[in-house]
Each structure stands twice: as structure tokens, then as C-alpha cells.
C-alpha positions as CSV (number, residue, x, y, z in Angstrom):
1,M,0.0,0.0,0.0
2,R,2.8,2.4,0.9
3,E,4.6,1.6,-2.4
4,L,1.4,2.3,-4.3
5,I,1.1,5.8,-2.7
6,L,4.7,6.7,-3.2
7,R,4.6,5.5,-6.8
8,G,1.5,7.6,-7.4
9,F,3.3,10.7,-6.1
10,A,6.3,10.0,-8.2
11,K,4.3,9.7,-11.4
12,R,2.4,13.0,-10.8
13,K,5.2,15.2,-9.2
14,V,4.0,18.6,-10.5
15,R,0.3,18.0,-9.7
16,T,1.1,16.7,-6.3
17,F,3.4,19.6,-5.5
18,L,0.9,22.2,-6.6
19,T,-1.8,20.5,-4.6
20,I,0.3,20.5,-1.5
21,L,1.4,24.1,-2.1
22,G,-2.2,25.2,-2.1
23,V,-2.6,23.8,1.5
24,M,0.8,25.2,2.5
25,I,-0.2,28.7,1.6
26,G,-3.3,28.7,3.7
27,I,-1.6,27.0,6.7
28,G,1.4,29.3,6.3
29,L,-0.9,32.4,6.5
30,I,-2.5,31.1,9.7
31,V,0.8,30.3,11.3
32,S,2.3,33.7,10.5
33,L,-0.6,35.7,11.7
34,M,-1.3,33.6,14.7
35,S,2.3,33.5,15.9
36,I,2.4,37.3,15.9
37,I,-0.9,37.4,17.8
38,E,0.5,34.9,20.3
39,G,3.6,37.0,20.7
40,L,1.5,40.0,21.5
41,G,-0.5,38.0,23.9
42,A,2.6,36.6,25.6
43,E,3.9,40.2,26.0
44,A,0.6,41.3,27.6
45,D,0.7,38.3,30.0
46,K,4.3,39.2,30.9
47,T,3.3,42.8,31.6
48,L,0.4,41.6,33.8
49,K,2.8,39.4,35.8
50,M,5.9,41.6,35.9
51,G,4.6,45.1,35.3
52,T,3.5,47.8,37.7
53,P,0.0,47.0,39.1
54,G,-2.1,50.1,39.3
55,I,-4.9,52.3,38.1
56,I,-5.2,54.7,35.1
57,I,-7.5,57.6,35.5
58,S,-8.4,59.7,32.5
59,N,-11.1,62.0,31.2
60,K,-13.1,60.9,28.2
61,Y,-13.3,64.4,26.7
62,F,-11.0,66.8,28.6
63,Y,-7.8,66.8,30.5
64,I,-7.3,65.8,34.2
65,T,-6.7,68.6,36.6
66,D,-5.3,69.0,40.1
67,S,-8.7,68.9,41.6
68,Y,-9.0,65.2,40.6
69,L,-5.5,64.6,42.0
70,D,-6.4,66.1,45.4
71,K,-9.7,64.1,45.6
72,V,-7.8,60.8,45.1
73,E,-5.0,61.6,47.5
74,N,-7.1,63.1,50.3
75,D,-10.3,61.0,50.3
76,E,-10.7,59.6,53.8
77,E,-11.8,56.2,52.6
78,I,-9.1,55.8,49.9
79,R,-6.1,57.2,51.9
80,P,-5.7,54.1,54.2
81,Y,-4.9,51.9,51.2
82,G,-1.5,53.7,50.7
83,V,-2.5,55.4,47.5
84,L,0.1,57.3,45.5
85,A,-1.2,59.4,42.6
86,N,1.2,60.3,39.9
87,P,0.2,63.1,37.4
88,S,1.3,62.2,33.9
89,V,1.4,63.7,30.5
90,S,1.9,61.0,27.8
91,F,2.0,61.4,24.1
92,L,3.7,59.9,21.1
93,A,7.0,61.0,19.7
94,S,6.7,62.1,16.1
95,T,10.4,62.9,15.4
96,L,13.7,61.9,17.1
97,D,16.9,63.7,16.0
98,G,15.1,64.9,12.9
99,E,14.0,61.4,11.9
100,S,10.3,60.5,11.6
101,V,9.3,57.9,14.3
102,T,5.7,57.5,13.4
103,N,6.5,56.3,9.9
104,R,9.5,54.2,10.9
105,W,9.1,50.7,9.4
106,K,11.2,49.0,12.0
107,R,9.1,50.1,14.9
108,I,5.8,48.3,15.7
109,I,5.2,49.8,19.2
110,P,5.5,53.6,18.9
111,I,7.8,55.7,21.1
112,T,5.9,57.3,24.0
113,L,7.0,60.5,25.8
114,R,6.1,60.3,29.4
115,G,6.2,63.4,31.6
116,Y,6.4,62.8,35.3
117,D,6.9,64.6,38.6
118,A,10.4,63.3,39.4
119,E,9.9,62.8,43.2
120,K,6.5,61.1,42.9
121,I,7.5,58.7,40.1
122,E,10.7,57.7,41.9
123,D,8.6,56.9,45.0
124,A,6.4,54.7,42.9
125,L,9.4,52.9,41.4
126,S,11.7,52.9,44.4
127,D,11.8,49.1,44.9
128,R,12.6,48.5,41.2
129,M,14.9,51.5,40.5
130,P,18.3,49.8,41.0
131,Q,17.3,47.1,38.5
132,L,15.8,49.5,36.0
133,M,18.7,51.9,35.5
134,K,21.3,50.5,33.2
135,E,23.3,53.7,32.8
136,G,23.3,57.1,34.5
137,R,20.5,58.2,36.8
138,F,16.8,58.8,36.9
139,L,15.2,62.3,36.8
140,K,15.6,64.7,39.6
141,Q,13.3,67.4,40.7
142,E,15.6,70.2,39.5
143,D,15.9,68.7,36.0
144,T,14.4,70.9,33.3
145,F,15.6,69.6,29.9
146,S,16.7,66.1,30.9
147,A,15.5,62.7,29.6
148,V,15.8,59.0,30.6
149,V,15.7,56.8,27.5
150,A,14.7,53.2,27.2
151,K,17.7,51.0,26.2
152,P,16.0,49.5,23.1
153,I,15.4,53.0,21.8
154,A,18.9,54.1,22.7
155,D,20.4,51.1,20.9
156,E,18.1,51.7,17.8
157,F,19.0,55.4,17.5
158,D,22.6,55.1,18.8
159,I,21.9,57.3,21.8
160,K,24.5,57.5,24.6
161,C,24.2,58.6,28.2
162,G,25.3,62.3,28.3
163,S,24.4,63.0,24.6
164,T,21.7,65.4,23.5
165,I,18.6,64.3,21.6
166,N,15.9,66.3,19.8
167,V,12.4,65.0,20.4
168,N,9.4,66.7,18.6
169,G,11.6,69.8,18.2
170,T,12.7,70.0,21.8
171,E,16.3,69.2,22.9
172,F,17.0,67.1,26.0
173,E,20.2,65.9,27.7
174,V,20.1,62.1,28.2
175,V,20.9,61.6,31.9
176,G,20.1,57.9,32.1
177,I,19.2,54.8,30.2
178,H,16.6,52.4,31.6
179,E,15.4,48.9,30.7
180,T,12.4,47.1,32.1
181,G,12.1,44.0,29.8
182,L,8.5,45.1,29.0
183,M,7.2,46.8,25.9
184,L,3.9,47.7,27.6
185,D,3.6,48.9,31.2
186,L,1.5,51.3,33.3
187,I,4.4,53.6,34.4
188,L,7.7,52.7,32.6
189,D,8.5,50.4,29.7
190,D,11.0,49.9,26.9
191,S,9.2,52.0,24.4
192,S,9.2,55.2,26.5
193,I,11.3,58.3,27.0
194,V,10.8,60.0,30.4
195,I,11.0,63.7,30.6
196,P,10.1,66.3,33.4
197,L,6.3,66.9,33.8
198,E,6.5,70.6,33.2
199,R,8.4,70.1,29.9
200,A,5.8,67.6,28.7
201,Q,3.0,70.1,29.6
202,E,4.7,72.8,27.5
203,M,5.1,70.4,24.6
204,R,1.4,69.5,24.7
205,R,0.5,73.2,25.4
206,L,-1.2,72.3,28.7
207,K,-1.6,74.5,31.7
208,K,0.4,73.6,34.9
209,N,-2.6,72.0,36.5
210,E,-3.6,69.9,33.4
211,Y,-2.5,66.3,32.8
212,T,-3.5,63.6,30.3
213,N,-4.0,61.0,33.0
214,I,-3.2,60.1,36.6
215,L,-1.5,56.8,37.5
216,V,-2.4,55.4,40.9
217,T,-0.4,52.8,42.7
218,V,-1.6,51.1,45.8
219,E,0.5,49.7,48.7
220,N,-1.1,46.3,48.4
221,P,-1.7,45.2,44.8
222,E,-4.6,43.0,45.9
223,D,-6.5,46.2,46.8
224,I,-6.4,47.7,43.3
225,D,-9.9,46.6,42.2
226,R,-11.4,47.8,45.5
227,V,-9.7,51.2,45.3
228,A,-10.7,51.6,41.6
229,E,-14.4,51.0,42.6
230,M,-14.0,53.7,45.3
231,I,-12.4,56.2,43.0
232,E,-15.2,56.2,40.4
233,P,-18.0,57.7,42.7
234,V,-15.4,60.1,44.2
235,L,-14.5,61.6,40.9
236,G,-17.7,61.1,39.0
237,G,-18.4,62.9,35.7
238,D,-16.8,61.7,32.5
239,I,-13.9,60.0,34.3
240,E,-12.7,56.6,33.0
241,V,-11.0,54.4,35.6
242,L,-9.0,51.4,34.3
243,T,-7.0,48.8,36.2
244,T,-4.2,46.8,34.8
245,G,-6.5,43.8,35.1
246,K,-9.2,45.5,33.1
247,V,-6.7,46.5,30.4
248,A,-5.5,42.9,30.2
249,T,-9.1,41.7,29.9
250,Q,-9.8,44.1,27.1
251,F,-6.6,43.0,25.3
252,S,-7.6,39.3,25.7
253,E,-11.0,40.1,24.1
254,F,-9.3,41.9,21.3
255,K,-6.8,39.1,20.9
256,S,-9.7,36.6,20.6
257,I,-11.3,38.6,17.9
258,L,-8.0,38.8,16.0
259,E,-7.6,35.0,16.4
260,K,-11.0,34.3,15.0
261,A,-10.5,36.6,12.1
262,T,-7.1,35.0,11.3
263,W,-8.5,31.5,11.3
264,A,-11.4,32.7,9.1
265,I,-9.1,34.3,6.5
266,G,-6.5,31.5,6.6
267,S,-9.2,28.8,6.5
268,V,-10.6,30.2,3.2
269,A,-7.1,30.0,1.7
270,A,-6.6,26.5,3.1
271,I,-10.0,25.3,2.0
272,V,-9.1,26.4,-1.6
273,G,-6.1,24.1,-1.2
274,G,-8.4,21.4,0.1
275,L,-10.4,21.7,-3.1
276,G,-7.2,21.2,-4.9
277,I,-6.9,17.9,-3.1
278,V,-10.4,16.9,-4.3
279,N,-9.5,17.8,-7.9
280,S,-6.1,16.0,-7.7
281,M,-7.5,12.9,-6.1
282,A,-10.5,12.7,-8.6
283,M,-8.0,12.9,-11.5
284,N,-5.9,10.2,-9.8
285,V,-8.9,7.9,-9.7
286,M,-9.8,8.5,-13.3
287,E,-6.2,7.9,-14.5
288,R,-5.7,4.8,-12.3
289,R,-8.9,3.0,-13.1
290,R,-7.0,0.1,-14.7
291,E,-4.7,-0.2,-11.7
292,I,-7.8,-0.2,-9.3
293,G,-9.4,-2.8,-11.5
294,I,-6.4,-5.1,-11.3
295,L,-6.2,-4.6,-7.5
296,K,-9.8,-5.5,-7.1
297,A,-9.5,-8.5,-9.5
298,V,-6.6,-10.0,-7.4
299,G,-8.7,-9.7,-4.2
300,W,-8.5,-6.2,-2.8
301,T,-11.6,-5.3,-0.8
302,K,-13.4,-2.0,-1.1
303,S,-12.1,-1.0,2.4
304,E,-8.5,-1.6,1.2
305,V,-9.0,0.6,-1.9
306,L,-10.7,3.3,0.2
307,R,-7.9,3.2,2.8
308,T,-5.3,3.5,0.1
309,F,-6.7,6.6,-1.5
310,L,-7.6,8.2,1.9
311,L,-4.0,7.7,3.1
312,E,-2.8,9.3,-0.1
313,S,-4.9,12.4,0.5
314,L,-4.1,12.4,4.2
315,F,-0.4,12.3,3.3
316,M,-0.9,15.3,1.0
317,G,-2.6,17.1,3.9
318,F,0.2,16.2,6.3
319,L,2.9,17.5,3.9
320,G,0.8,20.6,3.4
321,G,0.7,21.1,7.2
322,I,4.4,20.6,7.7
323,G,5.2,22.8,4.7
324,G,2.8,25.4,5.9
325,L,4.4,25.5,9.3
326,A,7.8,26.0,7.7
327,L,6.4,28.6,5.3
328,G,4.7,30.4,8.2
329,V,7.9,30.6,10.3
330,L,9.8,31.8,7.2
331,G,7.2,34.5,6.7
332,V,7.5,35.7,10.3
333,L,11.3,35.7,10.0
334,V,11.1,37.8,6.9
335,I,8.7,40.2,8.7
336,K,11.1,40.2,11.7
337,G,14.0,41.1,9.3
338,I,12.0,44.1,8.1
339,L,10.4,45.0,11.4
340,P,12.7,43.9,14.3
341,G,10.2,45.0,16.9
342,V,7.7,42.3,15.9
343,L,6.8,40.0,18.7
344,W,6.0,36.4,17.8
345,Q,5.6,33.0,19.4
346,I,4.8,29.6,18.0
347,T,3.1,27.5,20.7
348,P,2.6,23.6,20.8
349,E,-1.1,24.3,20.7
350,L,-0.8,26.3,17.5
351,I,1.3,23.5,15.9
352,L,-1.2,20.9,16.9
353,A,-4.2,23.0,15.7
354,V,-2.8,23.6,12.3
355,M,-1.7,20.0,11.8
356,I,-5.2,18.7,12.8
357,F,-6.7,21.2,10.3
358,A,-4.3,20.2,7.6
359,L,-5.1,16.5,8.1
360,F,-8.8,17.3,8.1
361,L,-8.4,19.0,4.8
362,G,-6.6,16.0,3.4
363,A,-9.2,13.6,4.7
364,A,-12.2,15.7,3.6
365,G,-10.6,16.3,0.2
366,G,-9.9,12.6,-0.5
367,L,-13.1,11.1,0.9
368,Y,-15.3,11.4,-2.2
369,P,-12.6,10.4,-4.7
370,A,-11.7,7.5,-2.5
371,W,-15.4,6.4,-2.4
372,R,-15.5,6.7,-6.2
373,A,-12.4,4.4,-6.4
374,T,-14.3,1.7,-4.4
375,E,-17.1,1.8,-7.0
376,V,-14.9,1.0,-9.9
377,D,-16.0,-2.2,-11.7
378,P,-12.9,-4.4,-12.2
379,V,-14.3,-5.9,-15.4
380,E,-15.1,-2.5,-17.0
381,A,-11.8,-1.1,-15.8
382,L,-9.8,-3.9,-17.4
383,R,-11.8,-3.8,-20.6
384,Y,-11.6,0.0,-21.2
385,G,-8.7,0.9,-19.0
């Protein structure tokens, strides 16, 4: 039986290759997109486990003011939880040393400028500060045009500690280089440049009592959800209060939508490849009628004929799955070469899912032609074959 299958492939090399290629393209598309989605999901999970647990307060329509800050810090019910409220002005960098950042092909996650009150943010990061700073120092209260740059950004743009950078038309002296190991974090990550709060307000043309958001940390991370529930009625109005847990949940929901869309798009392409298996196997049955007739004449049962052709189509599906995995990895590596910032991860679950899908396509594509092969009349096949 194995010799028959291999001989059949050898006689129809081009057709077999094109049929397998059709499955490979669909599987490769699924693997490429899903591995990138899994990479983003893994980064989000890492942020949730290793990042700064806290609360993000923002206004849906306007800026946050000092009045909100005072309410959070001085509320009698909230204060016992060891709340520390950090005013922040965050916005995207558009140019760095005259080079466009927003249109930079190599950067998936944009560079964020984060303006902080030096004393408050250092209090929030006090336990982690020795590990975070790789070179130089963090911001001090007396700094005016100083910046602390994430190491990946410093490496990408060849920025050294002590050098001067021009961000969005404003020059800063780099006093420190930090690294968190996270691309997404509530307070500090590897896609951010930290600058003095007053300077960020000037760059955004905000008043001294206006901020884009307030970052709240709590002494005991287990109290975050409870404190968030207490903050909402205290501030009221059009305030939006998000915890790191809520952000992670929202990302998980978004990731689920992306996964379903990816499987839908990739499945269409793979099913087209599966139809190629149907066509190829149907032609095989027609061309091998005489061979089938001989096999049945010498005693082969219908089940043996069915099994032979099903195994042939399953083998094509299997090769399409293996080739699709290789094609998907190659596709991601090509994308990674163009965009080094791309996060990706191929999990055992993904490999298992695409291989089961590929085998299903092989089985489904070969079922009808295999059944047709069992109905071949040996006498007619030998007479007209």
C-alpha cells in the first residue's frame, strides 16, 4: 500500500506539488498571523505578571486637573490603602533627532514620551529603580531639559548617556538609560522616554494643572480593584478608571477577535487548497482505473481501496501542514527582518491545531474520490482501461 502511494506521487510530481502548495499557503498564512498574535498575547501576559500593578485615571473628553489629584490623595476612605497618585502627560514621539518615528518601518510599538513629577515617580518605582537603571541616573526634581531613554530606543538610535537628543523639536540631555524588559507597562516600559512633567505640559500646550492622566499605585496590589471602585464615585463625571487587570481583559478580548479573524481568513485560503486535493484525487482515480481494477481483481476489498486513497490524500494534507508550518515561520522571519520590533511566538497548541486542520483538509478532500475508487467495476476497468 505504501509503495502504491509513493509511486503515485512519483508519477504526478507537478500536480502533487501544486496541490500540497495550495494547502501550504493557507496553513502558512494562519501560522504567520497567529504566531504574531500569540507573541503580543505573551507580552501582555508578561506585563500583567511583571509590570506595575495600578490604576489609570483619564477624562473621556477633557484633561485631568489638580482637583482630581487632590480628591484621590485626600479622600478619607481611599487614603488608608496607601495610595500614591502620579500626574502624567503622555503622548507619542513624532520625530527623534530629525527622523520620523511615526512612519518608521522598524518600529511596531511607537515611542511614547512620558512626563512625570520626578519625586513622585521615583517613589512609585523605588523598589525597582536599582534594576531599571542601566546607565546614568533617573530624573531629579531640579531637571528641566533632561531625559531618561529606554535601552532598546537608545540602541536603535545610537543614543548614549550624556548625549543630546531632539524629540518633537525640543532638545534634551540624556541623563540615564533604563530597561524594564517590558514593551507595555503602566508607568515605565522599553518604548518610553521619560521627561520632566513641566516640559511635557509645555510640549502639549497644557496648563500647569492639566494632565493627560493620573497613574495610581496602591500599597497592596490586591486592593487595586477595590480602590478603583471607590475612585469612580469620588471623581464622577466623565472619568474613566481602568486597572491593569481590566486592560489585560480588554486586550484578551481583542486578541480573541483577531484569532477568529485570522482563522477565518487562513481557512478560506486553506480550503481552496483542500479543493485542490479533491481535484487532484479525482483525477488520480480516473487515471488509475485500470490499476484499481487489477487490485480488485486480485482480491483487494473496497475498504482496502478506500484506505489507500484516503491515506494518499491524508499524506498530502500532512505534507501541506508541515510545509505550511515552515512557510509560516519563514514568513515571520522575513517580517522580523524588516520589522525587528515584531513580537511572535509559536506554541505547541498552534502547531497541533494547524496540523489537525491540515489532516482534516486531506481527509475531507480525499473522501469522495476514495469512495469513487471503491465503486470502480474491475471488469469494466480492465476492458476499457
